[in-house]
C-alpha positions in Angstrom: 61.6 -73.3 -124.8 61.4 -75.5 -121.7 64.2 -77.8 -120.9 64.2 -81.3 -119.4 65.9 -79.8 -116.3 63.0 -77.5 -115.6 60.8 -80.4 -114.3 60.8 -82.0 -110.9 59.1 -85.3 -111.4 59.2 -88.2 -113.9 56.0 -90.3 -114.1 56.9 -93.6 -115.6 55.0 -96.2 -117.5 56.8 -99.4 -116.6 55.9 -102.2 -119.0 57.1 -101.2 -122.5 59.3 -98.3 -121.2 61.4 -99.8 -118.4 60.5 -103.5 -118.8 60.6 -105.3 -122.2 56.8 -105.9 -122.3 56.8 -107.3 -125.8 59.5 -109.9 -125.4 58.0 -110.8 -122.0 54.6 -111.5 -123.5 56.2 -113.5 -126.4 58.2 -115.6 -124.0 55.2 -116.3 -121.8 53.2 -117.4 -124.8 55.9 -119.6 -126.2 54.8 -122.8 -124.3 51.4 -122.4 -125.9 52.9 -122.2 -129.4 55.1 -125.2 -128.7 52.2 -127.3 -127.4 50.3 -126.6 -130.6 53.3 -126.9 -132.9 52.4 -123.4 -134.2 54.4 -120.5 -135.5 53.3 -116.9 -136.1 55.2 -113.7 -136.7 56.2 -111.6 -133.7 54.2 -108.8 -135.0 51.0 -110.9 -135.5 51.1 -112.3 -132.0 51.6 -108.9 -130.4 48.9 -107.2 -132.5 46.4 -109.9 -131.4 47.5 -109.6 -127.8 47.4 -105.8 -127.7 43.9 -105.7 -129.2 42.5 -108.3 -126.8 44.2 -106.8 -123.8 42.9 -103.3 -124.6 39.3 -104.7 -125.0 39.5 -106.7 -121.8 40.8 -103.7 -119.8 37.9 -101.6 -121.0 35.4 -104.4 -120.2 36.8 -105.2 -116.7 38.6 -102.1 -115.4 38.7 -103.4 -111.8 40.2 -106.8 -112.7 43.8 -107.1 -111.4 46.3 -107.3 -114.3 47.5 -110.9 -113.7 43.9 -112.1 -113.7 43.2 -110.0 -116.8 46.1 -111.6 -118.6 44.8 -115.1 -117.6 41.5 -114.1 -119.1 43.1 -112.9 -122.3 45.2 -116.0 -122.8 42.3 -118.3 -124.0 41.1 -115.5 -126.2 44.5 -115.4 -127.8 44.5 -119.1 -128.5 41.0 -118.9 -130.0 41.9 -116.0 -132.2 45.0 -117.8 -133.4 43.2 -121.1 -134.0 45.0 -123.0 -131.3 43.6 -125.6 -128.8 42.0 -124.2 -125.7 44.5 -123.9 -122.8 44.0 -125.3 -119.3 43.2 -123.0 -116.4 46.7 -123.6 -115.1 48.3 -122.7 -118.4 46.3 -119.4 -118.4 47.2 -118.8 -114.8 51.0 -119.3 -115.5 50.7 -116.8 -118.4 48.9 -114.3 -116.2 51.5 -114.5 -113.5 54.5 -114.2 -115.8 54.6 -110.4 -115.5 57.1 -110.4 -112.6 59.5 -112.3 -114.7 59.5 -110.0 -117.7 63.0 -108.6 -118.3 64.2 -105.0 -118.0 65.7 -103.2 -121.0 69.5 -103.2 -120.7 69.7 -99.5 -120.1 66.8 -99.2 -117.6 68.4 -99.8 -114.1 71.5 -97.6 -114.7 69.3 -94.8 -116.2 66.9 -94.8 -113.3 69.7 -94.6 -110.8 71.1 -91.5 -112.7 67.7 -89.9 -113.2 66.7 -90.2 -109.5 69.6 -87.8 -108.7 67.6 -85.1 -110.4 63.9 -86.0 -110.2 61.3 -87.6 -108.1 60.5 -91.0 -109.7 56.8 -92.1 -109.8 55.3 -95.2 -111.3 51.8 -95.0 -113.0 51.4 -98.6 -114.3 48.6 -100.7 -115.7 49.6 -103.7 -113.6 48.5 -105.0 -110.2 50.6 -104.2 -107.1 51.8 -107.8 -106.6 53.1 -108.1 -110.1 54.9 -104.7 -109.8 56.5 -105.7 -106.5 57.9 -108.8 -108.2 59.2 -106.7 -111.0 60.7 -104.2 -108.6 62.6 -106.8 -106.7 63.6 -108.7 -109.8 64.3 -107.1 -113.1 64.4 -103.6 -111.7 67.0 -104.7 -109.0 65.3 -102.8 -106.2 65.6 -99.4 -107.7 63.7 -97.0 -105.4 60.6 -95.1 -106.6 59.2 -92.3 -104.6 55.6 -93.3 -105.3 54.0 -96.3 -107.0 50.4 -96.1 -108.4 49.0 -99.2 -110.2 45.8 -99.7 -112.1 44.6 -101.8 -109.1 45.0 -98.7 -106.9 42.9 -96.6 -109.2 40.3 -99.1 -110.4 40.9 -98.4 -114.0 43.4 -98.8 -116.8 45.2 -96.2 -118.8 44.4 -94.5 -121.1 41.6 -93.6 -118.8 42.1 -90.0 -117.6 41.1 -91.2 -114.1 44.6 -92.7 -113.7 46.3 -89.4 -114.6 44.0 -87.4 -112.4 44.8 -89.8 -109.5 48.5 -89.4 -110.1 48.4 -85.6 -110.2 46.4 -85.4 -107.0 48.9 -87.8 -105.3 52.1 -86.0 -106.4 50.5 -82.7 -105.3 49.7 -84.1 -101.9 52.9 -86.1 -101.4 55.5 -83.7 -103.0 53.8 -80.4 -103.6 54.5 -81.0 -107.3 52.1 -79.4 -109.9 51.1 -80.8 -113.3 53.4 -78.3 -115.0 56.4 -79.9 -113.1 55.6 -83.5 -114.2 57.0 -85.3 -117.3 55.1 -88.4 -118.4 57.9 -90.7 -119.5 56.7 -93.6 -121.6 56.8 -95.7 -124.7 53.1 -96.1 -125.5 51.3 -93.4 -127.4 48.0 -95.1 -126.7 48.3 -95.6 -123.0 50.4 -92.5 -122.0 51.2 -89.8 -124.4 47.7 -89.0 -125.8 46.0 -89.0 -122.4 48.9 -87.0 -120.9 48.4 -84.4 -123.7 44.7 -84.2 -122.9 45.6 -83.6 -119.2 48.1 -80.8 -120.1 51.1 -82.9 -119.0 54.3 -82.7 -121.0 55.8 -86.0 -122.1 59.0 -87.7 -123.0 58.6 -90.5 -125.6 61.0 -93.3 -125.0 60.4 -94.7 -128.4 62.1 -98.1 -128.1 62.6 -98.5 -131.8 60.9 -101.6 -133.2 58.1 -101.6 -130.6 54.8 -102.9 -132.0 52.3 -102.3 -129.1 51.0 -98.9 -128.1 51.6 -97.1 -131.3 49.1 -94.8 -133.0 49.0 -93.1 -136.4 49.7 -89.7 -134.7 52.6 -89.4 -132.3 52.5 -86.7 -129.7 55.4 -85.8 -127.4 57.6 -83.0 -126.2 60.9 -84.8 -126.2 61.9 -88.1 -127.8 64.7 -90.5 -127.1 65.3 -94.1 -128.3 66.1 -95.3 -124.8 65.9 -94.1 -121.2 69.7 -94.2 -121.2 69.7 -91.6 -123.9 67.4 -89.4 -121.8 69.6 -89.8 -118.8 72.6 -88.7 -120.9 70.7 -85.6 -122.0 69.7 -84.6 -118.5 73.3 -85.1 -117.2 74.7 -83.0 -120.0 72.3 -80.2 -119.2 73.0 -80.4 -115.5 76.7 -80.2 -116.2 76.3 -77.0 -118.1 76.9 -78.5 -121.5 73.6 -77.6 -123.1 70.9 -80.1 -123.8 70.7 -82.9 -126.3 67.5 -82.0 -128.1 64.9 -84.8 -128.1 62.2 -82.5 -129.3 60.9 -82.8 -132.9 
């Protein structure tokens, strides 16, 4: 059976895996709720957002993510029966991405994992939003390669994004698909398409996550947090065996 230490490169989803996507969206939407004096459950807002985002990404695959979020914002208010937002309110919602917080374990885990792997980003955001995140919540942690949806011209789960990534890591690092681990929370955006591409994956489950789940979960290793994964890698590298995340 393969071990985590057999691989050379981790390909990360960022928002949902490294960055607290869900709380970021909820915080960005809070002014709209306050303006309308409205309350909805966390789960309801996130389900509405995820459905509308997914539909918009399929309809406008070349639209930069911040502008896509600005387009989704009035759709959310309509779906929730709220008053239409101004263009400025939707713009603020769309540009909130760079302010979304990292999970508490993320930065330390990335610093530990980069001692053992190449770190690559394959994200559904635009480059400007990611750069704000990288300098902000991710505290300048270095990635070896960054690929955004804006670079590819499509959004995951499109297989084009994964094909683009595999071609890039082969050209940049001479890393083959069999040496890549897709490391992500979302089953919809990452694990199912990775499986179709023959890429092994590590599910950073982030217990309690609402968005990106599917009725069938596919993965090769599973951890609650990225910190848990880093612990497992270090234990293996130190000769103490491997904490089994596989189920």
